[in-house]
MDTraj code that builds the backbone (N, CA, C; nanometers):
import mdtraj as md
import numpy as np

residues = "MET GLU ALA ALA PHE ILE ALA ALA CYS GLY LEU TRP MET ALA GLY GLU PRO PRO LEU VAL MET ASP LEU GLY ALA ALA ARG GLY ASP VAL ASP HIS VAL VAL ALA LEU PHE ARG ARG GLY ARG HIS TRP GLY ALA ILE SER LYS SER ASN SER PRO PHE LEU ARG TYR ARG ASP PRO ILE HIS ARG SER LEU ARG GLU LEU ALA ILE SER TYR PHE SER GLN TYR VAL LYS LYS ARG ARG LYS THR LEU ARG SER TYR SER VAL SER ILE ASP LEU ARG ARG PHE ASP PRO THR LEU TRP VAL THR HIS GLY GLY PHE CYS HIS GLU VAL ILE ASP SER LEU THR ALA SER ARG HIS PHE GLU ILE LEU PRO PRO ASP ALA ALA ALA MET LEU ARG PRO ILE ASP GLU ILE GLU ALA ARG SER ASN LEU LEU ARG ASP ASP PRO PRO ARG GLY ARG GLY ILE SER SER PRO".split()
xyz = np.array([
    [10.8651, 3.9000, 14.1224],
    [10.8191, 3.8398, 14.2445],
    [10.9327, 3.7680, 14.3166],
    [11.0089, 3.6911, 14.2397],
    [11.1167, 3.6144, 14.3008],
    [11.2197, 3.7067, 14.3658],
    [11.2488, 3.8198, 14.3035],
    [11.3454, 3.9138, 14.3608],
    [11.2928, 3.9718, 14.4921],
    [11.1626, 3.9974, 14.4994],
    [11.1034, 4.0473, 14.6236],
    [11.1155, 3.9422, 14.7336],
    [11.0966, 3.8143, 14.6977],
    [11.1130, 3.7076, 14.7960],
    [11.2574, 3.6999, 14.8444],
    [11.3524, 3.7129, 14.7534],
    [11.4937, 3.7085, 14.7921],
    [11.5264, 3.8243, 14.8860],
    [11.4808, 3.9443, 14.8505],
    [11.5070, 4.0612, 14.9349],
    [11.4398, 4.0452, 15.0713],
    [11.3156, 3.9970, 15.0735],
    [11.2453, 3.9773, 15.2001],
    [11.3170, 3.8739, 15.2857],
    [11.3666, 3.7674, 15.2231],
    [11.4412, 3.6654, 15.2964],
    [11.5693, 3.7246, 15.3558],
    [11.6383, 3.8064, 15.2773],
    [11.7593, 3.8725, 15.3275],
    [11.7295, 3.9633, 15.4458],
    [11.6204, 4.0371, 15.4369],
    [11.5809, 4.1229, 15.5492],
    [11.5486, 4.0387, 15.6724],
    [11.4796, 3.9268, 15.6516],
    [11.4436, 3.8369, 15.7610],
    [11.5694, 3.7821, 15.8277],
    [11.6669, 3.7420, 15.7466],
    [11.7923, 3.6901, 15.8009],
    [11.8678, 3.7974, 15.8799],
    [11.8440, 3.9234, 15.8449],
    [11.9077, 4.0348, 15.9156],
    [11.8262, 4.0792, 16.0373],
    [11.7194, 4.0040, 16.0689],
    [11.6426, 4.0341, 16.1887],
    [11.5220, 4.1245, 16.1678],
    [11.4869, 4.1507, 16.0434],
    [11.3711, 4.2356, 16.0150],
    [11.2571, 4.1492, 15.9621],
    [11.1347, 4.1965, 15.9750],
    [11.0238, 4.1169, 15.9215],
    [11.0282, 4.1110, 15.7690],
    [10.9970, 3.9942, 15.7107],
    [10.9963, 3.9799, 15.5647],
    [10.8627, 4.0288, 15.5074],
    [10.8552, 4.1565, 15.4776],
    [10.7314, 4.2187, 15.4303],
    [10.7371, 4.2442, 15.2805],
    [10.6247, 4.2244, 15.2137],
    [10.6144, 4.2573, 15.0714],
    [10.4855, 4.3349, 15.0471],
    [10.4836, 4.4063, 14.9351],
    [10.3673, 4.4833, 14.8941],
    [10.3500, 4.4669, 14.7440],
    [10.2249, 4.4523, 14.7025],
    [10.1913, 4.4409, 14.5608],
    [10.1584, 4.5787, 14.5062],
    [10.2175, 4.6120, 14.3930],
    [10.1815, 4.7334, 14.3192],
    [10.0962, 4.6864, 14.2022],
    [9.9694, 4.7232, 14.2030],
    [9.8747, 4.6746, 14.1034],
    [9.8743, 4.7595, 13.9781],
    [9.8760, 4.6930, 13.8645],
    [9.8817, 4.7613, 13.7347],
    [9.7455, 4.7637, 13.6673],
    [9.7316, 4.8564, 13.5737],
    [9.6127, 4.8639, 13.4893],
    [9.6076, 4.7421, 13.3985],
    [9.4905, 4.7170, 13.3445],
    [9.4736, 4.6058, 13.2504],
    [9.5744, 4.6223, 13.1362],
    [9.6392, 4.5133, 13.0997],
    [9.7381, 4.5167, 12.9927],
    [9.8810, 4.5276, 13.0421],
    [9.8999, 4.5480, 13.1712],
    [10.0340, 4.5524, 13.2296],
    [10.0370, 4.4521, 13.3444],
    [10.1529, 4.4328, 13.4045],
    [10.1672, 4.3349, 13.5123],
    [10.1959, 4.4045, 13.6444],
    [10.1535, 4.3393, 13.7523],
    [10.1822, 4.3906, 13.8854],
    [10.3322, 4.3815, 13.9133],
    [10.3750, 4.4548, 14.0138],
    [10.5143, 4.4545, 14.0572],
    [10.5125, 4.4353, 14.2081],
    [10.6029, 4.3562, 14.2616],
    [10.6078, 4.3299, 14.4046],
    [10.7400, 4.3813, 14.4598],
    [10.7315, 4.4493, 14.5742],
    [10.8514, 4.5035, 14.6385],
    [10.8615, 4.4486, 14.7802],
    [10.9840, 4.4332, 14.8276],
    [11.0092, 4.3992, 14.9675],
    [11.0157, 4.5300, 15.0445],
    [10.9527, 4.5324, 15.1610],
    [10.9440, 4.6543, 15.2408],
    [11.0356, 4.6488, 15.3614],
    [11.0842, 4.7655, 15.4010],
    [11.1584, 4.7761, 15.5258],
    [11.1352, 4.9134, 15.5853],
    [11.1599, 4.9237, 15.7144],
    [11.1417, 5.0516, 15.7844],
    [11.2712, 5.0924, 15.8516],
    [11.2928, 5.2204, 15.8539],
    [11.3993, 5.2818, 15.9329],
    [11.3292, 5.3885, 16.0150],
    [11.3163, 5.3618, 16.1448],
    [11.2366, 5.4504, 16.2287],
    [11.0915, 5.4405, 16.1845],
    [11.0317, 5.5537, 16.1529],
    [10.8915, 5.5563, 16.1098],
    [10.8761, 5.5613, 15.9587],
    [10.9849, 5.5484, 15.8856],
    [10.9795, 5.5676, 15.7407],
    [11.0003, 5.4372, 15.6642],
    [10.9246, 5.4243, 15.5555],
    [10.9270, 5.3052, 15.4711],
    [11.0229, 5.3198, 15.3538],
    [11.0868, 5.2091, 15.3200],
    [11.1673, 5.1982, 15.1994],
    [11.1326, 5.0675, 15.1309],
    [11.1877, 5.0455, 15.0120],
    [11.1569, 4.9236, 14.9369],
    [11.2781, 4.8744, 14.8606],
    [11.2844, 4.7435, 14.8455],
    [11.3870, 4.6790, 14.7645],
    [11.3135, 4.6049, 14.6543],
    [11.3612, 4.6219, 14.5326],
    [11.2905, 4.5638, 14.4198],
    [11.3852, 4.5473, 14.3030],
    [11.3504, 4.4575, 14.2142],
    [11.4255, 4.4370, 14.0903],
    [11.3252, 4.4349, 13.9771],
    [11.3601, 4.5001, 13.8698],
    [11.2715, 4.5062, 13.7544],
    [11.3546, 4.5242, 13.6293],
    [11.2973, 4.4896, 13.5152],
    [11.3629, 4.5210, 13.3893],
    [11.3631, 4.6709, 13.3648],
    [11.2681, 4.7406, 13.4240],
    [11.2677, 4.8871, 13.4153],
    [11.3763, 4.9412, 13.5071],
    [11.4528, 5.0393, 13.4619],
    [11.5571, 5.0939, 13.5488],
    [11.5009, 5.1793, 13.6623],
    [11.3698, 5.2052, 13.6626],
    [11.3125, 5.2989, 13.7595],
    [11.2242, 5.2344, 13.8654],
    [11.1979, 5.1056, 13.8547],
    [11.1108, 5.0382, 13.9514],
    [11.1942, 4.9576, 14.0496],
    [11.2899, 5.0226, 14.1091],
    [11.3822, 4.9515, 14.1958],
    [11.3813, 5.0054, 14.3369],
    [11.4943, 5.0156, 14.3987],
    [11.5101, 5.0555, 14.5391],
    [11.4488, 5.1915, 14.5681],
    [11.3908, 5.2038, 14.6854],
    [11.3429, 5.3319, 14.7356],
    [11.4019, 5.3526, 14.8744],
    [11.4601, 5.4689, 14.8953],
    [11.5160, 5.5024, 15.0260],
    [11.4053, 5.5095, 15.1307],
    [11.4381, 5.4822, 15.2566],
    [11.3369, 5.4841, 15.3626],
    [11.3057, 5.6270, 15.4075],
    [11.2345, 5.6979, 15.3233],
    [11.1978, 5.8378, 15.3515],
    [11.0464, 5.8593, 15.3441],
    [10.9718, 5.7514, 15.3181],
    [10.8283, 5.7622, 15.2934],
    [10.7500, 5.7374, 15.4222],
    [10.6583, 5.8283, 15.4536],
    [10.5835, 5.8227, 15.5794],
    [10.4735, 5.7171, 15.5809],
    [10.4335, 5.6689, 15.4644],
    [10.3261, 5.5692, 15.4568],
    [10.3494, 5.4795, 15.3359],
    [10.2780, 5.3679, 15.3339],
    [10.2867, 5.2805, 15.2167],
    [10.2296, 5.3504, 15.0938],
    [10.1278, 5.4323, 15.1112],
    [10.0725, 5.5076, 14.9985],
    [10.1780, 5.6006, 14.9393],
    [10.2470, 5.6717, 15.0248],
    [10.3515, 5.7633, 14.9777],
    [10.4603, 5.6856, 14.9038],
    [10.4985, 5.5709, 14.9576],
    [10.5986, 5.4866, 14.8923],
    [10.5484, 5.4393, 14.7562],
    [10.4254, 5.3907, 14.7507],
    [10.3690, 5.3427, 14.6240],
    [10.3641, 5.4549, 14.5208],
    [10.3232, 5.5720, 14.5617],
    [10.3134, 5.6847, 14.4688],
    [10.4508, 5.7226, 14.4133],
    [10.5574, 5.6933, 14.4867],
    [10.6916, 5.7255, 14.4359],
    [10.7243, 5.6462, 14.3094],
    [10.6502, 5.5384, 14.2831],
    [10.6696, 5.4581, 14.1625],
    [10.5812, 5.5043, 14.0461],
    [10.4849, 5.5915, 14.0718],
    [10.3803, 5.6209, 13.9743],
    [10.4314, 5.6698, 13.8389],
    [10.5124, 5.7717, 13.8373],
    [10.5548, 5.8324, 13.7095],
    [10.6378, 5.7393, 13.6239],
    [10.7080, 5.6457, 13.6872],
    [10.7950, 5.5549, 13.6123],
    [10.7311, 5.4201, 13.5844],
    [10.6134, 5.3952, 13.6371],
    [10.5449, 5.2671, 13.6159],
    [10.4656, 5.2806, 13.4869],
    [10.5280, 5.2420, 13.3756],
    [10.4680, 5.2662, 13.2443],
    [10.4748, 5.1426, 13.1554],
    [10.3843, 5.1391, 13.0620],
    [10.3900, 5.0424, 12.9531],
    [10.3768, 5.1242, 12.8261],
    [10.4780, 5.1146, 12.7423],
    [10.4905, 5.2009, 12.6257],
    [10.4932, 5.3449, 12.6766],
    [10.3952, 5.4264, 12.6484],
    [10.3978, 5.5652, 12.6967],
    [10.2875, 5.5917, 12.7984],
    [10.2205, 5.4861, 12.8434],
    [10.1050, 5.4988, 12.9322],
    [10.1431, 5.4676, 13.0767],
    [10.1062, 5.5541, 13.1699],
    [10.1276, 5.5295, 13.3128],
    [10.0243, 5.4275, 13.3585],
    [10.0702, 5.3196, 13.4233],
    [9.9794, 5.2088, 13.4499],
    [9.9656, 5.1686, 13.5966],
    [10.0353, 5.2320, 13.6883],
    [10.0202, 5.1969, 13.8295],
    [9.8828, 5.2427, 13.8780],
    [9.8079, 5.1518, 13.9390],
    [9.6716, 5.1840, 13.9804],
    [9.6428, 5.1611, 14.1279],
    [9.7145, 5.0681, 14.1920],
    [9.6830, 5.0389, 14.3320],
    [9.8063, 4.9859, 14.4047],
    [9.7938, 4.9784, 14.5353],
    [9.8978, 4.9165, 14.6180],
    [9.8268, 4.8376, 14.7274],
    [9.8945, 4.7360, 14.7773],
    [9.8342, 4.6495, 14.8782],
    [9.8807, 4.6858, 15.0183],
    [9.8146, 4.6258, 15.1150],
    [9.8657, 4.6284, 15.2510],
    [9.9977, 4.5510, 15.2500],
    [10.0764, 4.5684, 15.3535],
    [10.1984, 4.4878, 15.3620],
    [10.1610, 4.3457, 15.4032],
    [10.2290, 4.2499, 15.3452],
    [10.2073, 4.1085, 15.3756],
    [10.3336, 4.0556, 15.4427],
    [10.3173, 4.0026, 15.5621],
    [10.4287, 3.9444, 15.6358],
    [10.4440, 3.7997, 15.5902],
    [10.5541, 3.7698, 15.5250],
    [10.5750, 3.6359, 15.4693],
    [10.5970, 3.5293, 15.5755],
    [10.6123, 3.5677, 15.7016],
    [10.6226, 3.4678, 15.8088],
    [10.4905, 3.3935, 15.8263],
    [10.3815, 3.4448, 15.7666],
    [10.2514, 3.3755, 15.7686],
    [10.2552, 3.2461, 15.6887],
    [10.3536, 3.2334, 15.6025],
    [10.3623, 3.1191, 15.5119],
    [10.4801, 3.0308, 15.5491],
    [10.4649, 2.9034, 15.5244],
    [10.5738, 2.8083, 15.5421],
    [10.6896, 2.8533, 15.4522],
    [10.8111, 2.8662, 15.5063],
    [10.9249, 2.9097, 15.4238],
    [10.9504, 2.8226, 15.3012],
    [10.9064, 2.6960, 15.3052],
    [10.9249, 2.6120, 15.1864],
    [10.8388, 2.6600, 15.0701],
    [10.7419, 2.7467, 15.0977],
    [10.6569, 2.8014, 14.9917],
    [10.7180, 2.9237, 14.9231],
    [10.8124, 2.9919, 14.9918],
    [10.8666, 3.1135, 14.9304],
    [11.0178, 3.1289, 14.9443],
    [11.0822, 3.0563, 15.0340],
    [11.2281, 3.0681, 15.0486],
    [11.2989, 2.9624, 14.9646],
    [11.2546, 2.8381, 14.9750],
    [11.3256, 2.7292, 14.9067],
    [11.2432, 2.6634, 14.7972],
    [11.1273, 2.7161, 14.7686],
    [11.0396, 2.6573, 14.6662],
    [11.1057, 2.6685, 14.5296],
    [11.1032, 2.5594, 14.4553],
    [11.1700, 2.5572, 14.3259],
    [11.0873, 2.6098, 14.2108],
    [10.9587, 2.6275, 14.2301],
    [10.8720, 2.6717, 14.1208],
    [10.7977, 2.7990, 14.1548],
    [10.6909, 2.8192, 14.0830],
    [10.6065, 2.9367, 14.1025],
    [10.5320, 2.9227, 14.2355],
    [10.5317, 3.0241, 14.3171],
    [10.4769, 3.0197, 14.4526],
    [10.3301, 3.0615, 14.4524],
    [10.2437, 2.9781, 14.3964],
    [10.1021, 3.0129, 14.3776],
    [10.0316, 3.0554, 14.5055],
    [10.0501, 2.9811, 14.6136],
    [9.9772, 3.0111, 14.7366],
    [10.0104, 3.1511, 14.7882],
    [10.1367, 3.1863, 14.7886],
    [10.1784, 3.3180, 14.8375],
    [10.1318, 3.4268, 14.7405],
    [10.1494, 3.4042, 14.6132],
    [10.1104, 3.5028, 14.5128],
    [9.9591, 3.5239, 14.5137],
    [9.8833, 3.4162, 14.5254],
    [9.7373, 3.4297, 14.5313],
    [9.6949, 3.5103, 14.6539],
    [9.7607, 3.4870, 14.7668],
    [9.7296, 3.5620, 14.8885],
    [9.7626, 3.7102, 14.8712],
    [9.8755, 3.7391, 14.8093],
    [9.9150, 3.8773, 14.7861],
    [9.8174, 3.9469, 14.6908],
    [9.7791, 3.8785, 14.5850],
    [9.6842, 3.9345, 14.4884],
    [9.5477, 3.9586, 14.5522],
    [9.5069, 3.8692, 14.6429],
    [9.3759, 3.8809, 14.7072],
    [9.3761, 3.9768, 14.8259],
    [9.4920, 4.0238, 14.8683],
    [9.4991, 4.1122, 14.9846],
    [9.4304, 4.2455, 14.9548],
    [9.4028, 4.3182, 15.0595],
    [9.3374, 4.4480, 15.0435],
    [9.4282, 4.5425, 14.9646],
    [9.3703, 4.6037, 14.8638],
    [9.4411, 4.7005, 14.7802],
    [9.3719, 4.8363, 14.7902],
    [9.4502, 4.9403, 14.7718],
    [9.3997, 5.0773, 14.7768],
    [9.4256, 5.1441, 14.6426],
    [9.3253, 5.2104, 14.5914],
    [9.3382, 5.2806, 14.4636],
    [9.4303, 5.4009, 14.4797],
    [9.5102, 5.4272, 14.3778],
    [9.6003, 5.5430, 14.3781],
    [9.5348, 5.6621, 14.3098],
    [9.4676, 5.6362, 14.1982],
    [9.4095, 5.7458, 14.1204],
    [9.2718, 5.7850, 14.1715],
    [9.2422, 5.9150, 14.1700],
    [9.1041, 5.9564, 14.1968],
    [9.0138, 5.9039, 14.0855],
    [8.8833, 5.8930, 14.1112],
    [8.7916, 5.8453, 14.0065],
    [8.8057, 5.9281, 13.8783],
    [8.8036, 5.8613, 13.7661],
    [8.8082, 5.9231, 13.6327],
    [8.9397, 5.9949, 13.6006],
    [9.0433, 5.9768, 13.6821],
    [9.1699, 6.0463, 13.6572],
    [9.2534, 5.9803, 13.5488],
    [9.2347, 5.8510, 13.5258],
    [9.3183, 5.7791, 13.4291],
    [9.3125, 5.8428, 13.2916],
    [9.1974, 5.8902, 13.2511],
    [9.1813, 5.9510, 13.1182],
    [9.2553, 6.0840, 13.1058],
    [9.2879, 6.1452, 13.2176],
    [9.3542, 6.2753, 13.2143],
    [9.5060, 6.2674, 13.2292],
    [9.5605, 6.1467, 13.2446],
    [9.7047, 6.1337, 13.2657],
    [9.7818, 6.1675, 13.1385],
    [9.8908, 6.2413, 13.1555],
    [9.9780, 6.2754, 13.0438],
    [10.0641, 6.1550, 13.0095],
    [10.0693, 6.1164, 12.8820],
    [10.1622, 6.0093, 12.8440],
    [10.3061, 6.0558, 12.8693],
    [10.3947, 5.9611, 12.8936],
    [10.5341, 6.0018, 12.9103],
    [10.5861, 6.0532, 12.7768],
    [10.6835, 6.1431, 12.7837],
    [10.7357, 6.2005, 12.6594],
    [10.8448, 6.1115, 12.6006],
    [10.8968, 6.1508, 12.4874],
    [10.9927, 6.0679, 12.4140],
    [11.1205, 6.0415, 12.4936],
    [11.1713, 6.1412, 12.5635],
    [11.2938, 6.1215, 12.6426],
    [11.2685, 6.0204, 12.7537],
    [11.1551, 6.0309, 12.8221],
    [11.1211, 5.9345, 12.9267],
    [11.1062, 5.7942, 12.8668],
    [11.0424, 5.7854, 12.7516],
    [11.0231, 5.6553, 12.6867],
    [11.1576, 5.5923, 12.6506],
    [11.2496, 5.6710, 12.5972],
    [11.3813, 5.6163, 12.5627],
    [11.4585, 5.5748, 12.6864],
    [11.4437, 5.6495, 12.7965],
    [11.5159, 5.6133, 12.9189],
    [11.4681, 5.4795, 12.9739],
    [11.3446, 5.4425, 12.9471],
    [11.2929, 5.3126, 12.9909],
    [11.3561, 5.1960, 12.9164],
    [11.4273, 5.2244, 12.8093],
    [11.4939, 5.1191, 12.7328],
    [11.6314, 5.0846, 12.7897],
    [11.6788, 5.1620, 12.8881],
    [11.8074, 5.1324, 12.9511],
    [11.8027, 4.9954, 13.0165],
    [11.9130, 4.9229, 13.0106],
    [11.9234, 4.7903, 13.0707],
    [12.0580, 4.7772, 13.1405],
    [12.0601, 4.6932, 13.2436],
    [12.1852, 4.6665, 13.3158],
    [12.2911, 4.6083, 13.2234],
    [12.2500, 4.5100, 13.1453],
    [12.3422, 4.4386, 13.0591],
    [12.2995, 4.4570, 12.9140],
    [12.3608, 4.5529, 12.8427],
    [12.3230, 4.5690, 12.7022],
    [12.3594, 4.4432, 12.6236],
    [12.2864, 4.4140, 12.5164],
    [12.3175, 4.2942, 12.4369],
    [12.4629, 4.2967, 12.3895],
    [12.5272, 4.1825, 12.3919],
    [12.6677, 4.1737, 12.3495],
    [12.6777, 4.2017, 12.2001],
    [12.7887, 4.2614, 12.1619],
    [12.8130, 4.2881, 12.0216],
    [12.7633, 4.4265, 11.9771],
    [12.6901, 4.4937, 12.0670],
    [12.6423, 4.6283, 12.0338],
    [12.6754, 4.7199, 12.1506],
    [12.6882, 4.8447, 12.1232],
    [12.7082, 4.9417, 12.2303],
    [12.8479, 4.9323, 12.2887],
    [12.8578, 4.9524, 12.4191],
    [12.9859, 4.9570, 12.4896],
    [13.0402, 4.8167, 12.5044],
    [13.1668, 4.7990, 12.4725],
    [13.2283, 4.6659, 12.4857],
    [13.2861, 4.6483, 12.6245],
    [13.2947, 4.5247, 12.6662],
    [13.3510, 4.4924, 12.7982],
    [13.5026, 4.4930, 12.7886],
    [13.5712, 4.5310, 12.8993],
    [13.7180, 4.5280, 12.8976],
    [13.7714, 4.3876, 12.8947],
])
top = md.Topology()
chain = top.add_chain()
for i, resn in enumerate(residues, 1):
    res = top.add_residue(resn, chain, resSeq=i)
    for name in ("N", "CA", "C"):
        top.add_atom(name, md.element.get_by_symbol(name[0]), res)
traj = md.Trajectory(xyz[None], top)
């Protein structure tokens, strides 16, 4: 969430609206929030996650649904695909900047508003039971990290 706020603030400082979208997860997983931007008629997203695959999206998506679906295959917990919904875009200018730009703690008011915003289901009814679990190679790729633990793996120069 905090990374989405930072990205939205950066976009705002660059003259663009500070928009965010909630990606809703299935029970047992956590939601993910992305900062949104447009280039012409196409949507892109800026995001940070421990997963190497839930990050930046180029502005090539014609709708927020299309953008959200681009996260579907990589939005996993263990071997289960867990992305279930996406929200409308929320313009953070609706909130006092002290609540999301300079706030030192958890931004409950903004987060509660985002969670309560209108969400759209991604999966057709009863489709969750038919989803293929990710395979072993996909599962191992989810273990990639920006900074591997020190003392193991590749050493720093």
